[in-house]
mmCIF file as gemmi writes it, N, C-alpha and C atoms, coordinates in Angstrom:
data_model
loop_
_atom_site.group_PDB
_atom_site.id
_atom_site.type_symbol
_atom_site.label_atom_id
_atom_site.label_alt_id
_atom_site.label_comp_id
_atom_site.label_asym_id
_atom_site.label_entity_id
_atom_site.label_seq_id
_atom_site.pdbx_PDB_ins_code
_atom_site.Cartn_x
_atom_site.Cartn_y
_atom_site.Cartn_z
_atom_site.occupancy
_atom_site.B_iso_or_equiv
_atom_site.pdbx_formal_charge
_atom_site.auth_seq_id
_atom_site.auth_asym_id
_atom_site.pdbx_PDB_model_num
ATOM 1 N N . MET Axp A 1 ? -2.731 94.703 -48.689 1 0 ? 1 A 1
ATOM 2 C CA . MET Axp A 1 ? -3.285 93.803 -47.735 1 0 ? 1 A 1
ATOM 3 C C . MET Axp A 1 ? -2.885 94.2 -46.267 1 0 ? 1 A 1
ATOM 4 N N . ALA Axp A 2 ? -3.835 93.973 -44.909 1 0 ? 2 A 1
ATOM 5 C CA . ALA Axp A 2 ? -3.559 94.439 -43.811 1 0 ? 2 A 1
ATOM 6 C C . ALA Axp A 2 ? -3.228 93.945 -43.079 1 0 ? 2 A 1
ATOM 7 N N . THR Axp A 3 ? -2.208 94.328 -42.107 1 0 ? 3 A 1
ATOM 8 C CA . THR Axp A 3 ? -1.227 93.718 -40.936 1 0 ? 3 A 1
ATOM 9 C C . THR Axp A 3 ? -2.31 92.523 -40.234 1 0 ? 3 A 1
ATOM 10 N N . TYR Axp A 4 ? -1.523 91.71 -39.435 1 0 ? 4 A 1
ATOM 11 C CA . TYR Axp A 4 ? -1.714 91.355 -38.26 1 0 ? 4 A 1
ATOM 12 C C . TYR Axp A 4 ? -2.64 91.797 -37.385 1 0 ? 4 A 1
ATOM 13 N N . GLN Axp A 5 ? -1.978 93.278 -36.874 1 0 ? 5 A 1
ATOM 14 C CA . GLN Axp A 5 ? -2.463 93.649 -35.778 1 0 ? 5 A 1
ATOM 15 C C . GLN Axp A 5 ? -4.125 94.294 -36.441 1 0 ? 5 A 1
ATOM 16 N N . GLU Axp A 6 ? -3.548 94.946 -37.724 1 0 ? 6 A 1
ATOM 17 C CA . GLU Axp A 6 ? -5.219 95.405 -37.917 1 0 ? 6 A 1
ATOM 18 C C . GLU Axp A 6 ? -6.544 94.449 -37.674 1 0 ? 6 A 1
ATOM 19 N N . ILE Axp A 7 ? -5.954 93.285 -38.599 1 0 ? 7 A 1
ATOM 20 C CA . ILE Axp A 7 ? -7.092 91.867 -38.476 1 0 ? 7 A 1
ATOM 21 C C . ILE Axp A 7 ? -7.541 91.785 -37.039 1 0 ? 7 A 1
ATOM 22 N N . GLN Axp A 8 ? -6.457 91.928 -36.493 1 0 ? 8 A 1
ATOM 23 C CA . GLN Axp A 8 ? -6.884 91.529 -35.013 1 0 ? 8 A 1
ATOM 24 C C . GLN Axp A 8 ? -7.693 92.52 -34.176 1 0 ? 8 A 1
ATOM 25 N N . ALA Axp A 9 ? -7.618 93.819 -34.474 1 0 ? 9 A 1
ATOM 26 C CA . ALA Axp A 9 ? -8.254 94.967 -34.336 1 0 ? 9 A 1
ATOM 27 C C . ALA Axp A 9 ? -10.144 94.814 -34.521 1 0 ? 9 A 1
ATOM 28 N N . GLN Axp A 10 ? -10.069 94.37 -36.22 1 0 ? 10 A 1
ATOM 29 C CA . GLN Axp A 10 ? -11.005 94.246 -36.713 1 0 ? 10 A 1
ATOM 30 C C . GLN Axp A 10 ? -11.987 92.733 -36.123 1 0 ? 10 A 1
ATOM 31 N N . ILE Axp A 11 ? -11.153 91.923 -35.723 1 0 ? 11 A 1
ATOM 32 C CA . ILE Axp A 11 ? -11.872 90.612 -35.144 1 0 ? 11 A 1
ATOM 33 C C . ILE Axp A 11 ? -12.556 91.336 -33.732 1 0 ? 11 A 1
ATOM 34 N N . ALA Axp A 12 ? -11.668 91.97 -33.361 1 0 ? 12 A 1
ATOM 35 C CA . ALA Axp A 12 ? -12.201 92.783 -31.606 1 0 ? 12 A 1
ATOM 36 C C . ALA Axp A 12 ? -13.118 93.315 -32.054 1 0 ? 12 A 1
ATOM 37 N N . GLU Axp A 13 ? -13.416 94.283 -32.734 1 0 ? 13 A 1
ATOM 38 C CA . GLU Axp A 13 ? -14.562 95.085 -33.397 1 0 ? 13 A 1
ATOM 39 C C . GLU Axp A 13 ? -15.69 94.605 -33.45 1 0 ? 13 A 1
ATOM 40 N N . LEU Axp A 14 ? -15.295 93.633 -34.162 1 0 ? 14 A 1
ATOM 41 C CA . LEU Axp A 14 ? -16.625 92.758 -34.539 1 0 ? 14 A 1
ATOM 42 C C . LEU Axp A 14 ? -17.09 92.175 -33.739 1 0 ? 14 A 1
ATOM 43 N N . THR Axp A 15 ? -16.276 91.264 -32.947 1 0 ? 15 A 1
ATOM 44 C CA . THR Axp A 15 ? -16.905 90.478 -31.672 1 0 ? 15 A 1
ATOM 45 C C . THR Axp A 15 ? -17.738 91.323 -30.804 1 0 ? 15 A 1
ATOM 46 N N . ILE Axp A 16 ? -17.46 92.941 -30.532 1 0 ? 16 A 1
ATOM 47 C CA . ILE Axp A 16 ? -18.007 93.651 -29.795 1 0 ? 16 A 1
ATOM 48 C C . ILE Axp A 16 ? -19.576 93.723 -30.662 1 0 ? 16 A 1
ATOM 49 N N . GLN Axp A 17 ? -19.422 94.074 -31.959 1 0 ? 17 A 1
ATOM 50 C CA . GLN Axp A 17 ? -20.707 94.299 -32.51 1 0 ? 17 A 1
ATOM 51 C C . GLN Axp A 17 ? -21.886 93.287 -32.513 1 0 ? 17 A 1
ATOM 52 N N . ALA Axp A 18 ? -21.163 91.896 -32.582 1 0 ? 18 A 1
ATOM 53 C CA . ALA Axp A 18 ? -21.815 90.649 -32.371 1 0 ? 18 A 1
ATOM 54 C C . ALA Axp A 18 ? -22.231 90.473 -31.068 1 0 ? 18 A 1
ATOM 55 N N . GLU Axp A 19 ? -21.785 90.976 -30.188 1 0 ? 19 A 1
ATOM 56 C CA . GLU Axp A 19 ? -22.37 90.85 -28.853 1 0 ? 19 A 1
ATOM 57 C C . GLU Axp A 19 ? -23.603 91.776 -28.733 1 0 ? 19 A 1
ATOM 58 N N . GLN Axp A 20 ? -23.347 92.909 -29.239 1 0 ? 20 A 1
ATOM 59 C CA . GLN Axp A 20 ? -24.431 93.977 -28.866 1 0 ? 20 A 1
ATOM 60 C C . GLN Axp A 20 ? -25.485 93.498 -29.942 1 0 ? 20 A 1
ATOM 61 N N . ALA Axp A 21 ? -25.345 93.088 -31.139 1 0 ? 21 A 1
ATOM 62 C CA . ALA Axp A 21 ? -26.223 92.344 -31.816 1 0 ? 21 A 1
ATOM 63 C C . ALA Axp A 21 ? -27.114 91.261 -30.924 1 0 ? 21 A 1
ATOM 64 N N . ARG Axp A 22 ? -26.625 90.275 -30.453 1 0 ? 22 A 1
ATOM 65 C CA . ARG Axp A 22 ? -27.279 89.137 -29.708 1 0 ? 22 A 1
ATOM 66 C C . ARG Axp A 22 ? -28.071 89.725 -28.68 1 0 ? 22 A 1
ATOM 67 N N . LYS Axp A 23 ? -27.681 90.668 -28.12 1 0 ? 23 A 1
ATOM 68 C CA . LYS Axp A 23 ? -28.13 91.224 -26.731 1 0 ? 23 A 1
ATOM 69 C C . LYS Axp A 23 ? -29.735 91.821 -27.366 1 0 ? 23 A 1
ATOM 70 N N . GLN Axp A 24 ? -29.646 93.017 -28.338 1 0 ? 24 A 1
ATOM 71 C CA . GLN Axp A 24 ? -30.493 93.526 -29.5 1 0 ? 24 A 1
ATOM 72 C C . GLN Axp A 24 ? -31.683 92.185 -29.45 1 0 ? 24 A 1
ATOM 73 N N . GLU Axp A 25 ? -31.215 91.535 -29.811 1 0 ? 25 A 1
ATOM 74 C CA . GLU Axp A 25 ? -32.202 90.395 -30.521 1 0 ? 25 A 1
ATOM 75 C C . GLU Axp A 25 ? -32.724 89.21 -29.649 1 0 ? 25 A 1
ATOM 76 N N . LEU Axp A 26 ? -31.99 89.111 -28.551 1 0 ? 26 A 1
ATOM 77 C CA . LEU Axp A 26 ? -32.718 88.564 -27.577 1 0 ? 26 A 1
ATOM 78 C C . LEU Axp A 26 ? -33.831 88.198 -27.06 1 0 ? 26 A 1
ATOM 79 N N . SER Axp A 27 ? -33.902 89.696 -26.607 1 0 ? 27 A 1
ATOM 80 C CA . SER Axp A 27 ? -35.708 89.94 -25.892 1 0 ? 27 A 1
ATOM 81 C C . SER Axp A 27 ? -36.604 89.292 -26.906 1 0 ? 27 A 1
ATOM 82 N N . SER Axp A 28 ? -36.389 89.601 -28.205 1 0 ? 28 A 1
ATOM 83 C CA . SER Axp A 28 ? -37.012 89.042 -29.154 1 0 ? 28 A 1
ATOM 84 C C . SER Axp A 28 ? -37.39 87.574 -29.803 1 0 ? 28 A 1
ATOM 85 N N . ALA Axp A 29 ? -36.114 86.98 -29.227 1 0 ? 29 A 1
ATOM 86 C CA . ALA Axp A 29 ? -36.273 85.534 -29.591 1 0 ? 29 A 1
ATOM 87 C C . ALA Axp A 29 ? -36.712 84.991 -28.236 1 0 ? 29 A 1
ATOM 88 N N . ILE Axp A 30 ? -36.441 85.604 -26.991 1 0 ? 30 A 1
ATOM 89 C CA . ILE Axp A 30 ? -37.243 84.955 -26.052 1 0 ? 30 A 1
ATOM 90 C C . ILE Axp A 30 ? -38.708 84.769 -26.416 1 0 ? 30 A 1
ATOM 91 N N . ALA Axp A 31 ? -39.091 85.818 -26.392 1 0 ? 31 A 1
ATOM 92 C CA . ALA Axp A 31 ? -40.447 86.194 -26.648 1 0 ? 31 A 1
ATOM 93 C C . ALA Axp A 31 ? -41.413 85.091 -27.596 1 0 ? 31 A 1
ATOM 94 N N . GLN Axp A 32 ? -40.701 84.995 -28.693 1 0 ? 32 A 1
ATOM 95 C CA . GLN Axp A 32 ? -40.851 84.396 -29.913 1 0 ? 32 A 1
ATOM 96 C C . GLN Axp A 32 ? -41.209 82.909 -28.945 1 0 ? 32 A 1
ATOM 97 N N . ILE Axp A 33 ? -40.186 82.04 -28.301 1 0 ? 33 A 1
ATOM 98 C CA . ILE Axp A 33 ? -40.089 81.291 -27.778 1 0 ? 33 A 1
ATOM 99 C C . ILE Axp A 33 ? -41.177 81.003 -27.02 1 0 ? 33 A 1
ATOM 100 N N . LYS Axp A 34 ? -41.285 81.944 -26.199 1 0 ? 34 A 1
ATOM 101 C CA . LYS Axp A 34 ? -42.56 81.693 -25.03 1 0 ? 34 A 1
ATOM 102 C C . LYS Axp A 34 ? -43.998 81.75 -25.822 1 0 ? 34 A 1
ATOM 103 N N . SER Axp A 35 ? -44.071 82.521 -26.772 1 0 ? 35 A 1
ATOM 104 C CA . SER Axp A 35 ? -45.044 82.718 -27.437 1 0 ? 35 A 1
ATOM 105 C C . SER Axp A 35 ? -45.603 80.989 -28.129 1 0 ? 35 A 1
ATOM 106 N N . LEU Axp A 36 ? -44.537 80.772 -28.963 1 0 ? 36 A 1
ATOM 107 C CA . LEU Axp A 36 ? -44.821 79.132 -29.251 1 0 ? 36 A 1
ATOM 108 C C . LEU Axp A 36 ? -45.06 77.881 -28.549 1 0 ? 36 A 1
ATOM 109 N N . MET Axp A 37 ? -44.406 78.319 -27.002 1 0 ? 37 A 1
ATOM 110 C CA . MET Axp A 37 ? -44.231 77.354 -25.813 1 0 ? 37 A 1
ATOM 111 C C . MET Axp A 37 ? -46.254 77.444 -25.579 1 0 ? 37 A 1
ATOM 112 N N . ASP Axp A 38 ? -46.678 78.798 -25.551 1 0 ? 38 A 1
ATOM 113 C CA . ASP Axp A 38 ? -47.785 78.86 -25.181 1 0 ? 38 A 1
ATOM 114 C C . ASP Axp A 38 ? -48.615 78.45 -26.205 1 0 ? 38 A 1
ATOM 115 N N . GLU Axp A 39 ? -48.384 78.591 -26.867 1 0 ? 39 A 1
ATOM 116 C CA . GLU Axp A 39 ? -49.645 78.339 -28.603 1 0 ? 39 A 1
ATOM 117 C C . GLU Axp A 39 ? -49.736 76.859 -28.317 1 0 ? 39 A 1
ATOM 118 N N . TYR Axp A 40 ? -48.63 76.091 -28.273 1 0 ? 40 A 1
ATOM 119 C CA . TYR Axp A 40 ? -48.987 74.555 -28.231 1 0 ? 40 A 1
ATOM 120 C C . TYR Axp A 40 ? -48.663 73.809 -27.09 1 0 ? 40 A 1
ATOM 121 N N . GLY Axp A 41 ? -48.672 74.444 -25.991 1 0 ? 41 A 1
ATOM 122 C CA . GLY Axp A 41 ? -48.819 74.054 -24.33 1 0 ? 41 A 1
ATOM 123 C C . GLY Axp A 41 ? -47.54 73.169 -24.226 1 0 ? 41 A 1
ATOM 124 N N . ILE Axp A 42 ? -46.489 73.7 -24.746 1 0 ? 42 A 1
ATOM 125 C CA . ILE Axp A 42 ? -45.249 72.935 -24.46 1 0 ? 42 A 1
ATOM 126 C C . ILE Axp A 42 ? -44.559 73.508 -23.102 1 0 ? 42 A 1
ATOM 127 N N . THR Axp A 43 ? -44.081 72.766 -22.047 1 0 ? 43 A 1
ATOM 128 C CA . THR Axp A 43 ? -43.086 72.629 -21.229 1 0 ? 43 A 1
ATOM 129 C C . THR Axp A 43 ? -41.825 72.474 -20.878 1 0 ? 43 A 1
ATOM 130 N N . LEU Axp A 44 ? -41.425 73.216 -19.982 1 0 ? 44 A 1
ATOM 131 C CA . LEU Axp A 44 ? -39.761 72.677 -19.65 1 0 ? 44 A 1
ATOM 132 C C . LEU Axp A 44 ? -39.723 71.197 -19.87 1 0 ? 44 A 1
ATOM 133 N N . LYS Axp A 45 ? -40.469 70.61 -19.122 1 0 ? 45 A 1
ATOM 134 C CA . LYS Axp A 45 ? -39.908 68.877 -18.957 1 0 ? 45 A 1
ATOM 135 C C . LYS Axp A 45 ? -40.272 68.738 -20.409 1 0 ? 45 A 1
ATOM 136 N N . ASP Axp A 46 ? -41.076 68.877 -21.351 1 0 ? 46 A 1
ATOM 137 C CA . ASP Axp A 46 ? -41.211 68.531 -22.628 1 0 ? 46 A 1
ATOM 138 C C . ASP Axp A 46 ? -40.164 68.817 -23.666 1 0 ? 46 A 1
ATOM 139 N N . LEU Axp A 47 ? -39.122 70.1 -23.278 1 0 ? 47 A 1
ATOM 140 C CA . LEU Axp A 47 ? -37.826 70.265 -23.806 1 0 ? 47 A 1
ATOM 141 C C . LEU Axp A 47 ? -36.916 69.243 -23.532 1 0 ? 47 A 1
ATOM 142 N N . SER Axp A 48 ? -36.999 68.913 -22.352 1 0 ? 48 A 1
ATOM 143 C CA . SER Axp A 48 ? -35.879 68.238 -21.794 1 0 ? 48 A 1
ATOM 144 C C . SER Axp A 48 ? -35.886 66.773 -21.967 1 0 ? 48 A 1
ATOM 145 N N . ARG Axp A 49 ? -34.722 65.796 -22.459 1 0 ? 49 A 1
ATOM 146 C CA . ARG Axp A 49 ? -34.482 64.457 -23.04 1 0 ? 49 A 1
ATOM 147 C C . ARG Axp A 49 ? -33.794 63.864 -21.981 1 0 ? 49 A 1
ATOM 148 N N . PRO Axp A 50 ? -33.952 62.655 -21.806 1 0 ? 50 A 1
ATOM 149 C CA . PRO Axp A 50 ? -32.844 61.991 -20.745 1 0 ? 50 A 1
ATOM 150 C C . PRO Axp A 50 ? -31.933 61.939 -21.594 1 0 ? 50 A 1
ATOM 151 N N . GLY Axp A 51 ? -30.277 62.154 -20.935 1 0 ? 51 A 1
ATOM 152 C CA . GLY Axp A 51 ? -29.555 61.873 -21.558 1 0 ? 51 A 1
ATOM 153 C C . GLY Axp A 51 ? -28.586 63.254 -22.239 1 0 ? 51 A 1
ATOM 154 N N . LYS Axp A 52 ? -29.635 64.192 -22.275 1 0 ? 52 A 1
ATOM 155 C CA . LYS Axp A 52 ? -29.098 65.608 -23.021 1 0 ? 52 A 1
ATOM 156 C C . LYS Axp A 52 ? -29.367 66.722 -22.573 1 0 ? 52 A 1
ATOM 157 N N . GLY Axp A 53 ? -28.765 66.481 -21.33 1 0 ? 53 A 1
ATOM 158 C CA . GLY Axp A 53 ? -28.435 67.765 -20.472 1 0 ? 53 A 1
ATOM 159 C C . GLY Axp A 53 ? -29.376 67.525 -19.526 1 0 ? 53 A 1
ATOM 160 N N . SER Axp A 54 ? -30.571 66.707 -19.062 1 0 ? 54 A 1
ATOM 161 C CA . SER Axp A 54 ? -31.482 66.473 -18.092 1 0 ? 54 A 1
ATOM 162 C C . SER Axp A 54 ? -30.869 65.503 -17.299 1 0 ? 54 A 1
ATOM 163 N N . LYS Axp A 55 ? -31.389 65.294 -15.959 1 0 ? 55 A 1
ATOM 164 C CA . LYS Axp A 55 ? -31.016 64.348 -15.219 1 0 ? 55 A 1
ATOM 165 C C . LYS Axp A 55 ? -31.873 63.048 -15.904 1 0 ? 55 A 1
ATOM 166 N N . ARG Axp A 56 ? -31.583 61.822 -15.685 1 0 ? 56 A 1
ATOM 167 C CA . ARG Axp A 56 ? -31.936 60.348 -15.747 1 0 ? 56 A 1
ATOM 168 C C . ARG Axp A 56 ? -32.575 60.312 -14.745 1 0 ? 56 A 1
ATOM 169 N N . GLU Axp A 57 ? -33.852 59.552 -14.948 1 0 ? 57 A 1
ATOM 170 C CA . GLU Axp A 57 ? -34.707 58.513 -13.912 1 0 ? 57 A 1
ATOM 171 C C . GLU Axp A 57 ? -33.505 57.697 -13.351 1 0 ? 57 A 1
ATOM 172 N N . SER Axp A 58 ? -33.559 57.292 -12.6 1 0 ? 58 A 1
ATOM 173 C CA . SER Axp A 58 ? -32.689 56.382 -11.208 1 0 ? 58 A 1
ATOM 174 C C . SER Axp A 58 ? -33.282 54.829 -11.663 1 0 ? 58 A 1
ATOM 175 N N . VAL Axp A 59 ? -32.612 53.643 -12.138 1 0 ? 59 A 1
ATOM 176 C CA . VAL Axp A 59 ? -32.917 52.671 -12.314 1 0 ? 59 A 1
ATOM 177 C C . VAL Axp A 59 ? -32.943 52.158 -10.969 1 0 ? 59 A 1
ATOM 178 N N . PRO Axp A 60 ? -34.132 51.135 -10.861 1 0 ? 60 A 1
ATOM 179 C CA . PRO Axp A 60 ? -33.877 50.613 -8.929 1 0 ? 60 A 1
ATOM 180 C C . PRO Axp A 60 ? -32.894 49.474 -9.461 1 0 ? 60 A 1
ATOM 181 N N . PRO Axp A 61 ? -32.415 49.089 -8.034 1 0 ? 61 A 1
ATOM 182 C CA . PRO Axp A 61 ? -31.115 47.627 -8.018 1 0 ? 61 A 1
ATOM 183 C C . PRO Axp A 61 ? -31.651 46.542 -8.072 1 0 ? 61 A 1
ATOM 184 N N . LYS Axp A 62 ? -30.867 46.08 -9.194 1 0 ? 62 A 1
ATOM 185 C CA . LYS Axp A 62 ? -31.416 44.434 -9.107 1 0 ? 62 A 1
ATOM 186 C C . LYS Axp A 62 ? -30.705 43.127 -8.319 1 0 ? 62 A 1
ATOM 187 N N . TYR Axp A 63 ? -29.609 43.679 -7.949 1 0 ? 63 A 1
ATOM 188 C CA . TYR Axp A 63 ? -29.017 42.99 -7.252 1 0 ? 63 A 1
ATOM 189 C C . TYR Axp A 63 ? -28.603 43.444 -5.828 1 0 ? 63 A 1
ATOM 190 N N . ARG Axp A 64 ? -28.171 42.456 -4.731 1 0 ? 64 A 1
ATOM 191 C CA . ARG Axp A 64 ? -27.723 42.914 -3.66 1 0 ? 64 A 1
ATOM 192 C C . ARG Axp A 64 ? -27.056 41.783 -3.132 1 0 ? 64 A 1
ATOM 193 N N . ASP Axp A 65 ? -25.643 42.444 -2.369 1 0 ? 65 A 1
ATOM 194 C CA . ASP Axp A 65 ? -24.675 41.708 -1.795 1 0 ? 65 A 1
ATOM 195 C C . ASP Axp A 65 ? -25.258 41.598 -0.353 1 0 ? 65 A 1
ATOM 196 N N . PRO Axp A 66 ? -25.527 40.436 0.071 1 0 ? 66 A 1
ATOM 197 C CA . PRO Axp A 66 ? -26.091 39.899 1.359 1 0 ? 66 A 1
ATOM 198 C C . PRO Axp A 66 ? -25.489 40.014 2.499 1 0 ? 66 A 1
ATOM 199 N N . ALA Axp A 67 ? -24.34 40.205 2.338 1 0 ? 67 A 1
ATOM 200 C CA . ALA Axp A 67 ? -22.949 40.515 3.317 1 0 ? 67 A 1
ATOM 201 C C . ALA Axp A 67 ? -22.945 42.166 3.613 1 0 ? 67 A 1
ATOM 202 N N . THR Axp A 68 ? -23.128 42.792 2.77 1 0 ? 68 A 1
ATOM 203 C CA . THR Axp A 68 ? -22.928 44.437 2.998 1 0 ? 68 A 1
ATOM 204 C C . THR Axp A 68 ? -24.189 45.038 3.169 1 0 ? 68 A 1
ATOM 205 N N . GLY Axp A 69 ? -24.901 44.891 2.188 1 0 ? 69 A 1
ATOM 206 C CA . GLY Axp A 69 ? -26.376 45.318 1.509 1 0 ? 69 A 1
ATOM 207 C C . GLY Axp A 69 ? -25.85 46.201 0.578 1 0 ? 69 A 1
ATOM 208 N N . SER Axp A 70 ? -24.713 46.068 -0.148 1 0 ? 70 A 1
ATOM 209 C CA . SER Axp A 70 ? -24.611 47.014 -0.932 1 0 ? 70 A 1
ATOM 210 C C . SER Axp A 70 ? -25.521 46.309 -2.483 1 0 ? 70 A 1
ATOM 211 N N . THR Axp A 71 ? -25.989 47.634 -3.517 1 0 ? 71 A 1
ATOM 212 C CA . THR Axp A 71 ? -26.586 46.958 -4.578 1 0 ? 71 A 1
ATOM 213 C C . THR Axp A 71 ? -26.111 47.624 -5.86 1 0 ? 71 A 1
ATOM 214 N N . TRP Axp A 72 ? -26.612 46.847 -7.066 1 0 ? 72 A 1
ATOM 215 C CA . TRP Axp A 72 ? -26.321 47.148 -8.093 1 0 ? 72 A 1
ATOM 216 C C . TRP Axp A 72 ? -27.389 47.286 -9.11 1 0 ? 72 A 1
ATOM 217 N N . THR Axp A 73 ? -27.429 48.15 -9.872 1 0 ? 73 A 1
ATOM 218 C CA . THR Axp A 73 ? -28.475 48.024 -10.96 1 0 ? 73 A 1
ATOM 219 C C . THR Axp A 73 ? -28.433 47.008 -12.195 1 0 ? 73 A 1
ATOM 220 N N . GLY Axp A 74 ? -27.298 46.339 -12.104 1 0 ? 74 A 1
ATOM 221 C CA . GLY Axp A 74 ? -27.256 45.814 -13.409 1 0 ? 74 A 1
ATOM 222 C C . GLY Axp A 74 ? -26.614 46.09 -14.588 1 0 ? 74 A 1
ATOM 223 N N . ARG Axp A 75 ? -26.461 47.73 -14.72 1 0 ? 75 A 1
ATOM 224 C CA . ARG Axp A 75 ? -25.824 48.212 -15.369 1 0 ? 75 A 1
ATOM 225 C C . ARG Axp A 75 ? -24.463 48.986 -15.382 1 0 ? 75 A 1
ATOM 226 N N . GLY Axp A 76 ? -23.653 49.05 -16.5 1 0 ? 76 A 1
ATOM 227 C CA . GLY Axp A 76 ? -22.225 49.347 -16.252 1 0 ? 76 A 1
ATOM 228 C C . GLY Axp A 76 ? -21.209 48.65 -15.518 1 0 ? 76 A 1
ATOM 229 N N . LYS Axp A 77 ? -20.043 48.884 -15.294 1 0 ? 77 A 1
ATOM 230 C CA . LYS Axp A 77 ? -19.341 47.638 -14.47 1 0 ? 77 A 1
ATOM 231 C C . LYS Axp A 77 ? -19.561 47.295 -13.192 1 0 ? 77 A 1
ATOM 232 N N . PRO Axp A 78 ? -19.549 45.526 -13.269 1 0 ? 78 A 1
ATOM 233 C CA . PRO Axp A 78 ? -20.135 45.405 -12.156 1 0 ? 78 A 1
ATOM 234 C C . PRO Axp A 78 ? -18.968 45.121 -11.058 1 0 ? 78 A 1
ATOM 235 N N . PRO Axp A 79 ? -19.482 45.623 -9.681 1 0 ? 79 A 1
ATOM 236 C CA . PRO Axp A 79 ? -18.925 45.631 -8.212 1 0 ? 79 A 1
ATOM 237 C C . PRO Axp A 79 ? -18.274 44.596 -7.907 1 0 ? 79 A 1
ATOM 238 N N . LYS Axp A 80 ? -16.792 44.666 -7.17 1 0 ? 80 A 1
ATOM 239 C CA . LYS Axp A 80 ? -16.314 43.341 -6.954 1 0 ? 80 A 1
ATOM 240 C C . LYS Axp A 80 ? -17.204 42.309 -6.604 1 0 ? 80 A 1
ATOM 241 N N . TRP Axp A 81 ? -17.976 42.715 -5.65 1 0 ? 81 A 1
ATOM 242 C CA . TRP Axp A 81 ? -18.657 41.581 -4.807 1 0 ? 81 A 1
ATOM 243 C C . TRP Axp A 81 ? -19.312 41.001 -5.744 1 0 ? 81 A 1
ATOM 244 N N . ILE Axp A 82 ? -19.689 41.162 -7.245 1 0 ? 82 A 1
ATOM 245 C CA . ILE Axp A 82 ? -20.39 40.152 -8.08 1 0 ? 82 A 1
ATOM 246 C C . ILE Axp A 82 ? -19.641 39.891 -9.278 1 0 ? 82 A 1
ATOM 247 N N . ALA Axp A 83 ? -18.681 40.777 -9.284 1 0 ? 83 A 1
ATOM 248 C CA . ALA Axp A 83 ? -18.18 40.786 -10.984 1 0 ? 83 A 1
ATOM 249 C C . ALA Axp A 83 ? -17.593 39.325 -11.191 1 0 ? 83 A 1
ATOM 250 N N . ASN Axp A 84 ? -17.145 38.62 -10.097 1 0 ? 84 A 1
ATOM 251 C CA . ASN Axp A 84 ? -16.824 37.328 -10.36 1 0 ? 84 A 1
ATOM 252 C C . ASN Axp A 84 ? -17.515 35.997 -10.52 1 0 ? 84 A 1
ATOM 253 N N . ALA Axp A 85 ? -18.992 36.342 -10.107 1 0 ? 85 A 1
ATOM 254 C CA . ALA Axp A 85 ? -19.758 35.425 -9.8 1 0 ? 85 A 1
ATOM 255 C C . ALA Axp A 85 ? -20.518 34.42 -11.058 1 0 ? 85 A 1
ATOM 256 N N . LYS Axp A 86 ? -20.175 33.599 -11.176 1 0 ? 86 A 1
ATOM 257 C CA . LYS Axp A 86 ? -20.756 32.847 -12.361 1 0 ? 86 A 1
ATOM 258 C C . LYS Axp A 86 ? -22.253 32.733 -12.372 1 0 ? 86 A 1
ATOM 259 N N . ASP Axp A 87 ? -22.677 32.518 -11.479 1 0 ? 87 A 1
ATOM 260 C CA . ASP Axp A 87 ? -24.241 32.715 -11.349 1 0 ? 87 A 1
ATOM 261 C C . ASP Axp A 87 ? -24.667 33.741 -10.637 1 0 ? 87 A 1
ATOM 262 N N . ARG Axp A 88 ? -25.543 34.646 -11.122 1 0 ? 88 A 1
ATOM 263 C CA . ARG Axp A 88 ? -25.72 35.808 -10.215 1 0 ? 88 A 1
ATOM 264 C C . ARG Axp A 88 ? -27.037 36.009 -9.471 1 0 ? 88 A 1
ATOM 265 N N . THR Axp A 89 ? -27.727 34.573 -9.663 1 0 ? 89 A 1
ATOM 266 C CA . THR Axp A 89 ? -29.322 34.334 -9.148 1 0 ? 89 A 1
ATOM 267 C C . THR Axp A 89 ? -29.389 34.958 -7.578 1 0 ? 89 A 1
ATOM 268 N N . PRO Axp A 90 ? -28.252 34.23 -6.714 1 0 ? 90 A 1
ATOM 269 C CA . PRO Axp A 90 ? -28.228 34.424 -5.509 1 0 ? 90 A 1
ATOM 270 C C . PRO Axp A 90 ? -28.517 35.788 -4.984 1 0 ? 90 A 1
ATOM 271 N N . TYR Axp A 91 ? -27.864 36.628 -5.73 1 0 ? 91 A 1
ATOM 272 C CA . TYR Axp A 91 ? -27.804 38.093 -5.604 1 0 ? 91 A 1
ATOM 273 C C . TYR Axp A 91 ? -29.027 38.901 -6.119 1 0 ? 91 A 1
ATOM 274 N N . LEU Axp A 92 ? -29.825 38.209 -6.804 1 0 ? 92 A 1
ATOM 275 C CA . LEU Axp A 92 ? -31.283 39.093 -7.35 1 0 ? 92 A 1
ATOM 276 C C . LEU Axp A 92 ? -31.896 39.505 -6.307 1 0 ? 92 A 1
ATOM 277 N N . ILE Axp A 93 ? -32.53 40.646 -6.173 1 0 ? 93 A 1
ATOM 278 C CA . ILE Axp A 93 ? -33.277 41.222 -5.498 1 0 ? 93 A 1
ATOM 279 C C . ILE Axp A 93 ? -34.982 41.114 -5.85 1 0 ? 93 A 1
ATOM 280 N N . LYS Axp A 94 ? -35.767 40.39 -5.167 1 0 ? 94 A 1
ATOM 281 C CA . LYS Axp A 94 ? -37.068 39.334 -5.278 1 0 ? 94 A 1
ATOM 282 C C . LYS Axp A 94 ? -38.111 40.739 -4.927 1 0 ? 94 A 1
């Protein structure tokens, strides 16, 4: 049975070998991806989806505080100036 130190040395060696293999295969993988993107007309924008690493489009504000001009989209936790309002109609942006 191998000792702890021998196993750790094997892990270190395998980690180095794995990184070398990744580097050797990387250019081939990139070339294959580029080829498929060209073939199907795929752009980087096609690959990104909202909420999955790319910026989401901003939502226009739905409510405005007449006293300060602050706005709120109506999503998420409401700000203090509208949180306790029973009727939010007066705050709607028209």
